[in-house]
N, C-alpha and C positions, 0 to 999 in steps of 0.2 A: 538448355534452358528449362525444358519441359521436365526431364528428370528432375534436374536441381530442384524445381518448385515442388515436385512430389515428394522427393526426401525431405526436403524443409517442412512441408506442410506434416509428414508423418511426424518428424521429431516434435514438432508445436503440437500436435495431436495427443502423444503419450507423454509430454513433460507437464509435471504436476505444477510447476513454476514458469514463470516468464521467461523466455530465452532470449538473450540479447544476440545481437548480429556478430558479435566476436565468439560468443560462445558457439554459434552455428559455425563460423569459420574454422574454430580449433576442431570441429566434428568432421567438418567436409574440407577436407585439407587441399582438395584440387581446386576449388572455386577461391575467386579473390573476392576482397571485400564489397567491390562493385556490383559483382553478378549476385552476391547474396541480397545487398541492398536492392537491386532491381527485381530479383524473385520476391522478395518480402513486401515490396511496394505492389508486384503484381498479384500476389495473393490477397492482399487488403482489399485491392479494388474487385478483384473476382469476387470475394465473399461479401461485399457491399452489394455489387450488381446482382449475385445470387438470389440475397434479400431471403436465406434460409432461416434454420433455426437457430444458427450460432454465427458471430462474425470475429473476425481476427481483429484484436485491440493491441495498440501499443500502450503498456501499462507497467510500471515499476522498473523501467529501463531495457524492457523486452519486449517481446510480442507473445499472446496468449489467447487462444481460443476461448470466447465466452459467449454464453447462450444470450440471446436479445431478450430485452427488458420486456417486451410485450409478451414472452413466452414464460415470465417468471411464476406465475401461479402453478403452472403446470409442473414445472421442475420443482418447485416447492412441495407440491403433492407427492413427486416420487421419492425425493431425497429427505423431505422433513428436516432442513437445515436448522441447526441451532446459532442463530446469528450472534455475534458478540453484543452483549447487551452492555451498555455502558451508562452508568450513573452521571449525573449533571457534573459531581466532583472529577470523574473520571474524563468525561470530554474536555472539562477547563483545563485539567492538568495535561493532557494530551496535546490541546492546542497550545498550551504555553510551550511545551516541549516542540513541538513542531516549527513554532515561528521563533523560537529564542536558541533553537540548538547550535551548539553543544551547550547544554546549561546544567547549573547545579541544582541539588535539591534545595539548597537555601535560596536560590533565586527563584524557583518555583513556589516556594512557601512563602517569600516576601510577596510575590506578585498574587498569590491566591489569599493571603493573610490567615493561612491554617496549615497544620502539620500535614504534609503529603505524603509521609512515607510508606503508609499503606496503599495509597493510590498508585503511587510509582511501582511498589511491587505488584499490584495487579496487572499493570500495563505491561510489565516485565513478562510475568506470567502468560499473558495473553500475546507476547512477542509482537506487539505494537511499537515498544520502545526498546531500546539496547541500552547497555554500558557502553561508551565510546572510550572511556580510559580514566584517567585520573589527572586533574588539573594541578600543576606544578607550583602550589602554594601549600602552607603549613596544614597538616592534616590531609592532605592530598586526596581532596573530596572526589566522588565519581561524578563523571560527566554523563549527561543523558542525550540520546537523540531517537529519531524514529528509524523503523526497519522497513524494509521491501513489504512486509505484511500490511504495515500502515499503507503504504502506497496502493497495495492490490486491495485491500478493505475499500478504501475511499475513492478508487479508480483514478489514480492520479498516475501520469508518466512518470513525474519528478516533483520535488517540492516547489520547482518555480509554479506549478500548476494552483498551489494553493490560493484561495482569493485572497487579495489586500484586505487588510484588516478593515478598512474604510468600505469595503464593498460589502460586508457582512452586516445586513439589518438586523435590530434588536428583535428579538422572538423568533428568529430563523433557527435557534438552536435545537437540537432533539430534546424532545420532552419526555422521552424515555427514562423512568426512574428505576429501572432494573436495579437489583441490589448487588453491590459488592463492596469489597471493604474498604473502598476509596471514600469513604462519608465521614471520616474521623474529624474531630473538632481539635483545636489547638488547646 
């Protein structure tokens, strides 16, 4: 088990994206699903108990090492990351896609009351949403849904972790008004 845990820990450490238990199972063929699950649970507990600079989180359908929030300012100093800046229009559109997916552009525009083509393109470029396919109606319009990057960005295991709409208090939305092309009018 110790060797298995060390191998899984090494895989998680070098992986740029969350690794699912299924993907780990594909890589470590001698271990069964139960052994991998036990090893992952053990690693999560060990890193929680250790209380070090990073922890193992379950996110976006997999597991990933993430730095602890209390060390954020130091990590930001080193990396000087450029966070995704989302305007109010982008946040509104992203929320509509997240809660109503698969969703058509016309449905997004109906809910928002404005043309949302530019905002959807911006969110596609940022890889927060993706095209899921086409609806089988005349014109075959595109269907939109969220991506794994969306889950990672908002630290969600899956879409079930989204707050229920009635849990969201007015005024809690991000007040960042960074510019993006998603502010067009109808």
